[in-house]
C-alpha positions in Angstrom: -0.1 -0.2 -0.1 1.2 3.4 -0.5 2.5 5.9 2.1 -0.1 7.8 2.6 -3.1 6.0 1.2 -5.3 4.7 3.8 -7.2 1.2 3.9 -11.1 2.9 3.0 -12.0 -0.9 6.0 -9.5 0.9 8.0 -11.2 4.3 7.8 -12.7 5.5 11.1 -16.6 4.5 11.3 -19.0 6.6 12.5 -21.3 7.4 16.5 -24.7 8.8 16.5 -23.3 11.7 17.3 -21.1 12.1 13.8 -24.5 10.7 11.7 -26.7 13.1 13.4 -24.1 16.0 12.1 -23.7 14.3 9.3 -27.7 14.5 8.0 -28.0 18.1 10.2 -30.5 16.3 12.6 -30.8 15.5 16.7 -29.0 12.9 17.7 -32.8 11.8 19.5 -33.9 11.7 15.3 -31.5 9.0 14.7 -32.7 7.3 17.6 -36.3 7.2 17.0 -35.4 6.3 13.0 -33.8 3.9 14.6 -36.5 2.1 16.6 -38.9 2.5 13.5 -36.6 0.9 11.4 -35.7 3.6 8.9 -32.1 5.6 8.4 -28.8 3.8 7.5 -27.9 0.9 9.1 -25.8 0.2 12.1 -23.9 -2.1 14.7 -23.6 -2.2 17.7 -20.0 -2.6 18.5 -20.4 -3.7 22.5 -22.4 -1.1 23.8 -22.3 1.8 21.2 -23.9 2.0 17.8 -21.5 2.4 14.8 -22.1 3.8 11.3 -19.9 2.8 8.3 -19.3 6.5 6.8 -20.7 5.2 3.1 -23.4 3.4 4.4 -25.0 6.8 5.3 -23.7 8.3 2.3 -25.5 6.0 0.4 -28.6 5.6 2.2 -28.6 10.1 2.6 -27.7 9.2 -1.8 -30.8 6.6 -2.2 -33.4 9.0 -0.4 -36.3 10.5 -3.3 -36.7 14.6 -3.4 -39.9 13.7 -2.1 -41.4 15.1 0.7 -42.0 13.2 3.6 
């Protein structure tokens, strides 16, 4: 691997706060979405939720422009 190039599998996972900041919504909204099965997929790491940034971006890109 070239110097200065990070392996994408080693990229930092996002916290709930990171996802909320990226989407511009409150942290409580992320937890609410999760309880209803909406939103980007999270994984539990111990007692913590973690998100793959690429999965969050793909989820966001797949949203339609329709008004909810």
